[in-house]
N, C-alpha and C positions, 0 to 999 in steps of 0.2 A: 531817852532812846534816840539813836542816830537817825537822821532823816536822809542821809546820803546812801548811795548804793555802791558797796565795795565790789560788787560782782560775785558770781558763784565760783567757788573752788571745787576741786575734783570731788571732795568728800560730801559736797552739798547735792550732788546729782543722784537720782534714783531711777532705775529702769522703769519705764512706764510713766514717768513724770511728764506732765504737759505744761508747756510754757507759752502763754499768749503774750506776744511781744508788743511793746509800746510803739507809739508814733506811726500811725498810718501815713502814707506818702502819696500825694497827688503828683504824678509825673507830668512835667510840662515841656513845651518846646524849648524853654530855656535850659532845662536839663539836657535835652538832646544836643543843643548847640555846644554846651560846655563839654559834653562827652566827646563830641566830634573834635573839639579843640584840643582835648587831652590826648586822643589816640589817632586822630586823622583817618578813621575808618571811612571807606569809600563805597561800600556796598549800596547799589542804586535803590534797592527796595526800601531801605530805611532812610535814604537821602532825599527822595523827591516824592511828593504826593502824586504828581502826574504819572510817574513811572509805576507807583504802587496801584493806582487806579486802573492803569492799562493792564495790570496783572490781576484785576478783579477784586482788589481790596478797597476799603472805604477811604483810606489815607495811608501814608507811610507809617508802618508800625514802629514802636520803640525798639531799638536794638535789643536783641535777645539777651546779650550779656549785661546791658545796662539794667534790664529787669532783674537779672540774676543778682547783680551787685546790690541793688536796692532791697530786694527781698532778703538777701544775705545780711545786709547791714542792720536790719531790724533785730537779728538774732544775737548780735555781738554783746550787748550789755548783759544778757542773761546767760550766754554760753561761753563766749571766748574773751571776755574782758580781761581775764587772768590767764590767757593762753600763752604757752611757749611758742607754738606754731600751729597753723592749720595744716593738716597732713594730707587730706585727699577727699575725693568726691566719688559718688556712684549713683546710678539709677536716677540721673537728673533728666527730667522730662518737662519740656516747655509745652504746656497744654493748650493755652489760648493766647492769641496776640494781645498786646497792650498798646493802646493808642494815647496820644497826648490828651490829658484831662482825666484819664483813669486813675483811680486810687487803689493802691495795694497795701495789704497788711499781711503779717506772717505769724504763724504759730508753729511750735516744734514739739516733738515727742522724743524723749531719751529712749534709744533702742539698744544701747550697749554701753558697757563700762569695762575697762581693763587697767588696773594699776600697773605702772612700770616697776621694774625690778629695783630701781633706786629708792622706791618708797617716797619720792618727793613729787612725782607727777603721775598723771594717768591720762588715758585716752577716753574721750567721751564721744559716743556715736549718736547722732540725732537725725531724725527725718523732719525736714521743714517744709511747710506748705504755704505758698503765697496765693492769696485770693484777691479778686478785684471787688469793686463796690457792689457788684451784683451777686457776689458770693461764688463766682466761677473760679475754679483753680487755674492759675496762670503758670505756676511753677511748683514742681514736687521733686525734692531731692534729698539725698543722704550725704552728710559730711562727717568727718571725724577730726577731732582736734585734741592736741595735747595741752592739758591744763595743769597748772600748779596746784599742789596741796597746800592748804594754809597750815594745817597741823600734820607734821610728818609722822606723828604717832597715831593718827587716826587709822582704825582698822581698814584693811582693803575690802572692798565690796566683793560679792560673788562675781566672778568673771563672766561676762556675757559679750560675745562678739557676734554680731549679726551676720547671717549668710546673705551676701549681696550678689546680684546677678553680674556676670562678666560683661554683659552688654544689654542694652535696651533692645527688645525684639523690634525689628523694623515694621512688623505688622501692626504695632500699636503706636507708631509715630503719629503725632497730631499735625495735621496740615490746616492752615487757616481757612475758614469757610470762604468759598468763592475764589480761592487762588487759582488762576488760570494763566499758564504760560504759552497759550496757543499763538499769541501775537508778540512774543517776547522780542525786545529790541536789544540784540547783543552789542550793537555799536554803543548805545547809551550805557549799557551795563559795563562795558570796558573789556570784554573778552569774547572771542569766537568759540570758546571751548564749552561744549555742552556735556550732559551726562554721558552720552555715548562715547565721548572722546577720552574718558579716563579709564585706565586699566588697573585691576587689582595688582598690587605690588609696585606700582609706579611711585617714584619719589620725586618731590618737587622742592627745589631750593628757592625759598621766597626772596632771596637776594638782599633785600633792604635790611637796614639796621636802625634801631632807635635807642638813643641814650636816655636813661632815666634821670630826671632832675628831681631833687628832693622836694622842691616847692610844688611841682606838678603832681608828684605822688601824694603829698599831703592834701592837696586840693581835691584830687580824685577820691581819696578815702573819706574826706569830709563830705563830698557830694553824696556818698552812699550812707552817710550818718553812721559810719563804722567807727566805734570809739575804742578799739583795741589799743592798749597801752604800748604794745611793742612797735606800733607805727608812729606814735606821736611824742612819747615822753622820753626825750634824750637824757634828761636828768636821771631817770630810772634806768634806762638802757645802757648808760655808760658803765654800769657795774655788771652788766650781763656778759655772757661768754664772748659775744661779738663786739661789745663796747659801743654799739650804735643801733639805730632803729632799723627794723626789717621792712622791706617793701611788701605791702599786701599782696598775697599770691594772686588774687583776682586781677590785680593791675598787670601782672605778667600775662595772664590769660587774654586780657583785652589787647595788650600790645601784640601778642602772637596772632590773634584773630585779625587785627588790622593789617599786620604784615602779610598775612596769608592771601590778601587780595591779589597780590602779584603772583598769579598762578591758579587762584581759585576765585576769581572775581565773580563768577556766576553762582557761587555757593551762597545764595541770598539769605537763607535762614539756618540757624542752629536749632535742630529739632530735639536733640538730646545729647547729654554727656554720659558716656558709658563708664568712664572712670578717669581719674586724674590724680597726679601726684606732684607736689612741689618737692623736687629732689635735692635741692641745694638752696641756701639763702641767697637773696639778691639785695643789693644795696644801691643807693644813689651813686651815679657815676658809671654804673655798668651799662654796656650797650647790648641790647637784646636783638638776636637774630632768630630765625625760625625756619624749619623745614617740615614737610609733611609726607606721609605715605598713605596711599589708598589701600585700606584693609578689606573693604567689602563694598559691593554694589547691590542695591535692592530697588525693586519697583514699589510704588506706593499703591495700597489697595484701593483708595478712593480718588486717585488723581492720576490720570493717564498723561498729563502734560509735564509731570515732574518726576524725578527719581531721587533716591537718597544715596549718598556716599558716606561710608564709614571712614573717617580720617583719623590718623594718629599724627599729632603735631608735637614736635619737640622744640622747645625754646632754649637757646644757649645765651651765656653771658660772655661778651668779649671774644667771641669766636664765630666767624662766618660759617655758613652751613653748606658750602660747596662739597665738602667731604661727608656730609650727613652724619655728624657726630652722634653716637649712641652708646654702645657698649665697647669697652676696651678688650684687648685680647684675653685678659684674665677674667673676663665676665663682669667686672665692675663697671659702673656707669662712668662715662667720660665726665670729669669734674666740671666741665663747662655747662653741662645740661642742668637747667633749673626747673623745667616743666616738661611733663610727659602727659599729654592730654589725648584721650580717645573719645571721639564724638561723631554724631551723625549730622550731616548738612543736607539741605534740600536745594536742588538746582534744576533748571529747566531741561527737558528733553528737546532734542532737535525738532523744530516744528515740521509736521507732516513727514517726519522720518527722513528729511532731506539731509 
Protein backbone atom coordinates (compact mmCIF):
# COMPACT_ATOMS: atom_id res chain seq x y z
CA UNK A 1 0.00 0.00 0.00
CA UNK A 2 1.35 3.42 -0.96
CA UNK A 3 2.38 5.67 1.88
CA UNK A 4 2.36 8.84 -0.20
CA UNK A 5 -0.56 11.21 -0.74
CA UNK A 6 -1.52 11.76 -4.40
CA UNK A 7 -4.22 14.24 -3.40
CA UNK A 8 -7.94 13.99 -4.02
CA UNK A 9 -9.41 14.09 -7.50
CA UNK A 10 -12.86 15.39 -8.35
CA UNK A 11 -14.50 11.95 -8.10
CA UNK A 12 -13.11 11.51 -4.55
CA UNK A 13 -15.25 14.32 -3.09
CA UNK A 14 -18.72 13.87 -1.61
CA UNK A 15 -21.15 16.56 -0.48
CA UNK A 16 -21.11 16.67 3.33
CA UNK A 17 -17.60 15.23 3.54
CA UNK A 18 -15.54 16.72 6.39
CA UNK A 19 -11.78 17.10 5.98
CA UNK A 20 -9.62 17.86 9.01
CA UNK A 21 -6.39 19.23 7.61
CA UNK A 22 -2.89 18.43 8.81
CA UNK A 23 -0.14 20.61 10.22
CA UNK A 24 -1.31 23.27 12.69
CA UNK A 25 0.76 26.42 12.37
CA UNK A 26 2.08 28.76 15.04
CA UNK A 27 2.39 32.17 13.42
CA UNK A 28 5.48 34.08 14.50
CA UNK A 29 7.00 37.52 14.11
CA UNK A 30 9.34 35.91 11.58
CA UNK A 31 6.34 35.08 9.39
CA UNK A 32 5.22 38.70 9.69
CA UNK A 33 8.63 40.02 8.63
CA UNK A 34 8.80 37.70 5.64
CA UNK A 35 5.27 38.64 4.59
CA UNK A 36 6.23 42.32 4.76
CA UNK A 37 9.35 41.63 2.70
CA UNK A 38 7.29 39.89 0.03
CA UNK A 39 4.53 42.47 -0.36
CA UNK A 40 5.70 45.68 1.30
CA UNK A 41 2.39 46.23 3.10
CA UNK A 42 2.48 49.46 5.16
CA UNK A 43 -0.75 49.46 7.17
CA UNK A 44 0.19 50.88 10.55
CA UNK A 45 -2.01 48.69 12.74
CA UNK A 46 -0.17 45.53 11.63
CA UNK A 47 3.22 47.25 11.49
CA UNK A 48 3.74 48.63 15.00
CA UNK A 49 2.80 47.36 18.45
CA UNK A 50 2.80 50.92 19.76
CA UNK A 51 0.29 52.06 17.12
CA UNK A 52 -1.93 49.04 17.77
CA UNK A 53 -1.81 49.59 21.53
CA UNK A 54 -2.80 53.24 21.04
CA UNK A 55 -5.82 51.84 19.17
CA UNK A 56 -6.80 49.61 22.10
CA UNK A 57 -5.27 46.30 21.02
CA UNK A 58 -2.78 44.21 22.96
CA UNK A 59 -0.23 44.23 20.12
CA UNK A 60 -0.03 44.51 16.36
CA UNK A 61 -2.32 41.78 14.94
CA UNK A 62 -1.21 39.46 12.17
CA UNK A 63 -2.15 40.84 8.74
CA UNK A 64 -5.63 39.51 7.92
CA UNK A 65 -4.50 38.19 4.54
CA UNK A 66 -1.51 36.37 6.04
CA UNK A 67 -4.00 34.59 8.30
CA UNK A 68 -6.14 33.85 5.25
CA UNK A 69 -3.22 32.37 3.30
CA UNK A 70 -2.06 30.16 6.16
CA UNK A 71 -5.57 28.87 6.87
CA UNK A 72 -6.01 28.36 3.11
CA UNK A 73 -2.66 26.60 2.78
CA UNK A 74 -3.73 23.88 5.22
CA UNK A 75 -6.54 22.89 2.82
CA UNK A 76 -4.46 22.46 -0.33
CA UNK A 77 -3.16 18.87 0.14
CA UNK A 78 -6.73 17.62 0.61
CA UNK A 79 -8.70 19.90 -1.72
CA UNK A 80 -6.62 21.49 -4.45
CA UNK A 81 -3.43 19.45 -4.85
CA UNK A 82 -4.81 18.37 -8.23
CA UNK A 83 -6.43 21.68 -9.07
CA UNK A 84 -6.60 23.30 -12.46
CA UNK A 85 -7.22 26.66 -10.81
CA UNK A 86 -8.80 28.26 -7.77
CA UNK A 87 -11.89 30.05 -9.07
CA UNK A 88 -13.37 32.24 -6.36
CA UNK A 89 -14.35 33.06 -2.79
CA UNK A 90 -17.51 34.09 -0.94
CA UNK A 91 -18.74 34.79 2.59
CA UNK A 92 -15.21 35.21 3.93
CA UNK A 93 -15.40 36.47 7.52
CA UNK A 94 -12.44 37.36 9.73
CA UNK A 95 -13.89 36.56 13.14
CA UNK A 96 -11.09 37.11 15.69
CA UNK A 97 -7.67 38.76 15.47
CA UNK A 98 -4.57 36.57 15.44
CA UNK A 99 -1.40 37.65 17.24
CA UNK A 100 2.19 36.36 17.05
CA UNK A 101 2.39 33.12 19.03
CA UNK A 102 -1.15 32.00 18.16
CA UNK A 103 -1.60 28.62 16.49
CA UNK A 104 -4.17 28.05 13.76
CA UNK A 105 -5.60 24.89 12.24
CA UNK A 106 -8.23 24.30 9.57
CA UNK A 107 -11.10 21.96 8.74
CA UNK A 108 -13.30 21.97 5.63
CA UNK A 109 -16.71 20.66 4.61
CA UNK A 110 -17.62 19.92 1.00
CA UNK A 111 -20.79 21.90 0.27
CA UNK A 112 -21.11 21.54 -3.50
CA UNK A 113 -19.99 19.62 -6.60
CA UNK A 114 -20.44 20.28 -10.31
CA UNK A 115 -18.79 18.27 -13.07
CA UNK A 116 -17.74 20.28 -16.10
CA UNK A 117 -19.10 19.49 -19.56
CA UNK A 118 -15.73 18.17 -20.74
CA UNK A 119 -15.99 15.28 -18.29
CA UNK A 120 -12.35 15.77 -17.34
CA UNK A 121 -12.67 18.28 -14.50
CA UNK A 122 -15.19 19.48 -11.95
CA UNK A 123 -15.78 22.27 -9.49
CA UNK A 124 -15.60 21.56 -5.76
CA UNK A 125 -17.16 24.00 -3.26
CA UNK A 126 -15.90 23.93 0.32
CA UNK A 127 -16.46 25.88 3.51
CA UNK A 128 -13.24 26.09 5.51
CA UNK A 129 -12.93 27.19 9.13
CA UNK A 130 -9.71 28.25 10.81
CA UNK A 131 -9.50 28.14 14.61
CA UNK A 132 -6.88 29.20 17.13
CA UNK A 133 -5.40 27.26 20.04
CA UNK A 134 -8.37 28.24 22.23
CA UNK A 135 -10.86 26.89 19.71
CA UNK A 136 -12.05 30.36 18.69
CA UNK A 137 -12.91 30.80 15.02
CA UNK A 138 -10.49 33.22 13.35
CA UNK A 139 -11.65 32.74 9.76
CA UNK A 140 -14.71 31.24 8.07
CA UNK A 141 -14.95 31.19 4.26
CA UNK A 142 -16.20 29.47 1.12
CA UNK A 143 -14.11 28.85 -1.96
CA UNK A 144 -14.57 26.89 -5.15
CA UNK A 145 -11.84 25.22 -7.13
CA UNK A 146 -11.63 23.36 -10.44
CA UNK A 147 -10.11 19.91 -9.90
CA UNK A 148 -8.96 17.25 -12.36
CA UNK A 149 -10.73 13.91 -12.60
CA UNK A 150 -8.37 10.94 -12.37
CA UNK A 151 -10.80 8.62 -14.17
CA UNK A 152 -12.56 10.49 -16.98
CA UNK A 153 -15.13 7.67 -17.12
CA UNK A 154 -16.12 8.05 -13.46
CA UNK A 155 -19.83 8.94 -13.25
CA UNK A 156 -20.74 12.55 -12.58
CA UNK A 157 -22.06 13.21 -9.06
CA UNK A 158 -25.42 14.79 -8.43
CA UNK A 159 -24.91 18.49 -9.12
CA UNK A 160 -25.08 20.66 -6.00
CA UNK A 161 -24.22 24.35 -6.28
CA UNK A 162 -24.52 26.20 -2.95
CA UNK A 163 -26.55 29.38 -2.66
CA UNK A 164 -24.04 31.94 -1.45
CA UNK A 165 -24.72 35.47 -0.19
CA UNK A 166 -23.83 38.36 -2.50
CA UNK A 167 -22.24 40.18 0.42
CA UNK A 168 -21.51 39.79 4.11
CA UNK A 169 -24.06 41.83 6.06
CA UNK A 170 -22.14 44.71 7.70
CA UNK A 171 -24.24 44.16 10.83
CA UNK A 172 -22.31 40.93 11.47
CA UNK A 173 -18.80 42.23 10.80
CA UNK A 174 -16.45 41.34 13.64
CA UNK A 175 -14.45 44.14 15.22
CA UNK A 176 -11.46 43.25 17.46
CA UNK A 177 -12.31 43.59 21.13
CA UNK A 178 -11.03 46.88 22.52
CA UNK A 179 -10.47 48.57 19.16
CA UNK A 180 -10.74 52.31 19.74
CA UNK A 181 -9.80 54.93 17.15
CA UNK A 182 -10.64 57.92 19.41
CA UNK A 183 -7.00 59.03 19.52
CA UNK A 184 -6.09 57.86 16.02
CA UNK A 185 -2.83 59.31 14.69
CA UNK A 186 -3.41 59.91 10.99
CA UNK A 187 0.12 61.21 10.51
CA UNK A 188 1.64 57.92 11.64
CA UNK A 189 -0.95 56.01 9.63
CA UNK A 190 0.07 57.83 6.47
CA UNK A 191 -3.22 59.38 5.34
CA UNK A 192 -5.54 62.25 6.36
CA UNK A 193 -8.59 60.55 4.82
CA UNK A 194 -11.12 59.15 7.28
CA UNK A 195 -14.36 57.19 6.85
CA UNK A 196 -16.30 60.40 6.24
CA UNK A 197 -14.03 61.40 3.36
CA UNK A 198 -15.01 58.52 1.08
CA UNK A 199 -18.10 58.58 -1.13
CA UNK A 200 -20.03 55.70 -2.69
CA UNK A 201 -19.06 55.48 -6.36
CA UNK A 202 -15.65 57.05 -5.81
CA UNK A 203 -12.83 55.42 -7.78
CA UNK A 204 -9.21 55.38 -6.66
CA UNK A 205 -6.22 54.62 -8.87
CA UNK A 206 -3.61 53.19 -6.53
CA UNK A 207 -0.92 54.34 -8.98
CA UNK A 208 1.93 52.04 -8.02
CA UNK A 209 2.86 48.78 -9.72
CA UNK A 210 4.74 45.70 -8.56
CA UNK A 211 6.38 43.10 -10.82
CA UNK A 212 6.03 39.45 -9.80
CA UNK A 213 9.26 37.51 -9.53
CA UNK A 214 9.20 33.72 -9.77
CA UNK A 215 11.39 33.21 -6.71
CA UNK A 216 9.31 35.57 -4.56
CA UNK A 217 6.07 33.90 -5.58
CA UNK A 218 7.42 30.45 -4.77
CA UNK A 219 8.78 31.67 -1.43
CA UNK A 220 5.41 33.20 -0.58
CA UNK A 221 3.51 30.05 -1.50
CA UNK A 222 5.89 27.92 0.57
CA UNK A 223 5.40 30.35 3.48
CA UNK A 224 1.73 29.34 3.47
CA UNK A 225 2.64 25.62 3.11
CA UNK A 226 0.54 25.60 -0.06
CA UNK A 227 1.61 22.52 -2.01
CA UNK A 228 -0.49 22.92 -5.19
CA UNK A 229 1.41 21.44 -8.13
CA UNK A 230 0.40 24.22 -10.52
CA UNK A 231 2.58 26.66 -8.55
CA UNK A 232 5.72 24.57 -8.12
CA UNK A 233 6.20 21.80 -10.65
CA UNK A 234 7.48 23.21 -13.94
CA UNK A 235 8.25 19.72 -15.19
CA UNK A 236 4.56 18.92 -14.95
CA UNK A 237 3.28 22.32 -16.06
CA UNK A 238 5.37 22.41 -19.24
CA UNK A 239 2.76 20.11 -20.78
CA UNK A 240 -0.18 22.18 -19.49
CA UNK A 241 -2.12 24.56 -21.75
CA UNK A 242 -0.02 27.50 -20.52
CA UNK A 243 3.30 25.67 -20.48
CA UNK A 244 4.37 27.24 -17.19
CA UNK A 245 3.52 27.60 -13.51
CA UNK A 246 0.56 29.70 -12.42
CA UNK A 247 0.91 32.37 -9.77
CA UNK A 248 -1.15 31.56 -6.66
CA UNK A 249 -4.26 33.74 -6.76
CA UNK A 250 -3.81 34.76 -3.14
CA UNK A 251 -0.46 36.25 -4.09
CA UNK A 252 -2.32 38.68 -6.36
CA UNK A 253 -4.77 39.50 -3.57
CA UNK A 254 -1.92 40.41 -1.22
CA UNK A 255 -0.19 42.48 -3.89
CA UNK A 256 -3.44 44.37 -4.58
CA UNK A 257 -4.02 44.96 -0.87
CA UNK A 258 -0.48 46.27 -0.42
CA UNK A 259 -0.84 48.55 -3.44
CA UNK A 260 -4.16 49.87 -2.11
CA UNK A 261 -2.32 51.61 0.74
CA UNK A 262 -1.83 54.48 -1.67
CA UNK A 263 -5.38 55.84 -1.39
CA UNK A 264 -6.71 53.61 1.40
CA UNK A 265 -3.96 53.84 4.01
CA UNK A 266 -6.43 54.13 6.90
CA UNK A 267 -8.26 50.94 5.91
CA UNK A 268 -6.54 49.16 8.75
CA UNK A 269 -8.46 45.86 8.79
CA UNK A 270 -10.04 43.55 6.25
CA UNK A 271 -13.25 42.47 7.98
CA UNK A 272 -14.75 40.28 5.25
CA UNK A 273 -14.47 39.29 1.61
CA UNK A 274 -17.86 39.28 -0.08
CA UNK A 275 -16.67 37.61 -3.23
CA UNK A 276 -13.68 37.32 -5.45
CA UNK A 277 -12.71 35.95 -8.84
CA UNK A 278 -9.37 35.26 -10.46
CA UNK A 279 -10.41 36.32 -13.94
CA UNK A 280 -7.24 35.56 -15.88
CA UNK A 281 -3.98 33.70 -15.23
CA UNK A 282 -0.92 35.52 -13.96
CA UNK A 283 2.70 34.53 -14.46
CA UNK A 284 6.10 35.64 -13.26
CA UNK A 285 7.20 38.79 -15.05
CA UNK A 286 3.77 40.42 -15.02
CA UNK A 287 3.48 43.78 -13.29
CA UNK A 288 0.41 44.16 -11.08
CA UNK A 289 -1.51 47.44 -10.75
CA UNK A 290 -4.76 48.04 -8.89
CA UNK A 291 -7.71 50.39 -8.62
CA UNK A 292 -10.67 50.45 -6.23
CA UNK A 293 -14.26 51.64 -6.14
CA UNK A 294 -16.27 52.42 -2.99
CA UNK A 295 -19.46 50.35 -3.22
CA UNK A 296 -21.05 50.97 0.15
CA UNK A 297 -20.55 52.64 3.53
CA UNK A 298 -21.81 51.30 6.87
CA UNK A 299 -21.68 52.17 10.54
CA UNK A 300 -20.55 49.48 12.94
CA UNK A 301 -23.07 48.36 15.55
CA UNK A 302 -20.62 48.06 18.43
CA UNK A 303 -17.96 50.65 17.63
CA UNK A 304 -18.68 54.36 17.19
CA UNK A 305 -15.04 55.20 16.46
CA UNK A 306 -14.85 53.17 13.24
CA UNK A 307 -16.83 52.58 10.07
CA UNK A 308 -16.83 50.04 7.26
CA UNK A 309 -16.30 50.60 3.56
CA UNK A 310 -17.28 48.02 1.00
CA UNK A 311 -14.53 48.14 -1.59
CA UNK A 312 -14.22 46.56 -5.01
CA UNK A 313 -10.60 46.24 -6.04
CA UNK A 314 -9.51 45.20 -9.53
CA UNK A 315 -5.95 44.15 -10.21
CA UNK A 316 -4.47 44.25 -13.69
CA UNK A 317 -1.36 42.82 -15.30
CA UNK A 318 0.92 45.09 -17.31
CA UNK A 319 -1.65 47.87 -17.52
CA UNK A 320 -1.75 50.98 -15.28
CA UNK A 321 -5.15 51.76 -13.82
CA UNK A 322 -5.54 55.49 -14.53
CA UNK A 323 -8.38 54.60 -16.94
CA UNK A 324 -9.99 52.15 -14.42
CA UNK A 325 -9.95 49.07 -16.70
CA UNK A 326 -12.98 46.85 -16.15
CA UNK A 327 -15.44 45.83 -18.86
CA UNK A 328 -14.98 46.48 -22.58
CA UNK A 329 -17.68 47.94 -24.83
CA UNK A 330 -18.89 44.45 -25.78
CA UNK A 331 -19.40 43.60 -22.10
CA UNK A 332 -16.42 41.29 -21.90
CA UNK A 333 -13.80 41.89 -19.27
CA UNK A 334 -10.67 43.81 -20.16
CA UNK A 335 -8.06 41.04 -20.69
CA UNK A 336 -5.61 42.86 -18.42
CA UNK A 337 -7.85 42.31 -15.36
CA UNK A 338 -6.68 39.35 -13.28
CA UNK A 339 -8.55 39.89 -9.99
CA UNK A 340 -11.96 41.25 -9.08
CA UNK A 341 -12.31 41.41 -5.28
CA UNK A 342 -15.28 42.71 -3.26
CA UNK A 343 -14.53 43.17 0.46
CA UNK A 344 -15.22 45.16 3.62
CA UNK A 345 -12.50 47.19 5.36
CA UNK A 346 -12.61 48.92 8.73
CA UNK A 347 -11.18 52.41 9.11
CA UNK A 348 -11.40 55.22 11.68
CA UNK A 349 -14.08 57.85 11.79
CA UNK A 350 -12.88 61.41 12.19
CA UNK A 351 -12.19 61.99 15.89
CA UNK A 352 -14.92 64.07 17.55
CA UNK A 353 -16.54 64.48 14.14
CA UNK A 354 -14.02 67.19 13.28
